[in-house]
C-alpha positions as semicolon CSV with decimal commas, in nm:
position;residue;x (nm);y (nm);z (nm)
1;X;2,769;1,979;1,332
2;X;2,645;2,287;1,474
3;X;2,288;2,369;1,533
4;X;2,139;2,666;1,432
5;X;1,825;2,783;1,442
6;X;1,592;2,890;1,159
7;X;1,255;3,092;1,108
8;X;1,008;2,915;0,899
9;X;1,084;3,105;0,603
10;X;1,445;3,011;0,595
11;X;1,378;2,636;0,655
12;X;1,107;2,661;0,380
13;X;1,334;2,819;0,126
14;X;1,614;2,569;0,200
15;X;1,358;2,273;0,113
16;X;1,286;2,385;-0,215
17;X;1,620;2,462;-0,338
18;X;1,696;2,141;-0,185
19;X;1,395;1,985;-0,369
20;X;1,514;2,150;-0,670
21;X;1,837;2,066;-0,706
22;X;1,803;1,708;-0,579
23;X;1,505;1,646;-0,851
24;X;1,785;1,809;-1,129
25;X;2,014;1,570;-1,005
26;X;1,788;1,307;-1,038
27;X;1,663;1,409;-1,411
28;X;2,055;1,400;-1,481
29;X;2,107;1,043;-1,338
30;X;1,847;0,930;-1,519
31;X;1,923;1,114;-1,894
32;X;2,299;0,925;-1,849
33;X;2,189;0,572;-1,726
34;X;1,860;0,598;-1,857
35;X;1,737;0,442;-1,529
36;X;1,401;0,391;-1,423
37;X;1,217;0,590;-1,159
38;X;1,279;0,259;-0,952
39;X;1,607;0,308;-0,927
40;X;1,589;0,680;-0,805
41;X;1,336;0,622;-0,533
42;X;1,579;0,319;-0,403
43;X;1,853;0,541;-0,439
44;X;1,711;0,850;-0,234
45;X;1,553;0,615;0,038
46;X;1,932;0,505;0,065
47;X;2,015;0,816;0,078
48;X;1,750;0,930;0,365
49;X;1,821;0,646;0,523
50;X;2,185;0,746;0,582
51;X;2,058;1,060;0,732
52;X;1,853;0,917;0,934
53;X;2,138;0,693;1,063
54;X;2,401;0,967;1,083
55;X;2,123;1,171;1,287
56;X;2,068;0,851;1,521
57;X;2,475;0,846;1,578
58;X;2,447;1,190;1,713
59;X;2,173;1,123;1,967
60;X;2,354;0,899;2,125
């Protein structure tokens, strides 16, 4: 993946967009499956771990 430099404002906008999109995806998942917050939290933790692992692999 190409490393890019972003301004703090650009990063803030990206974080806000990502938050809104992820929140909406989680809400759709809960509407479809009727799962509780615990399931969403576990899923988000697993996604986070995936990216942490990918980042660690790229640093080697």
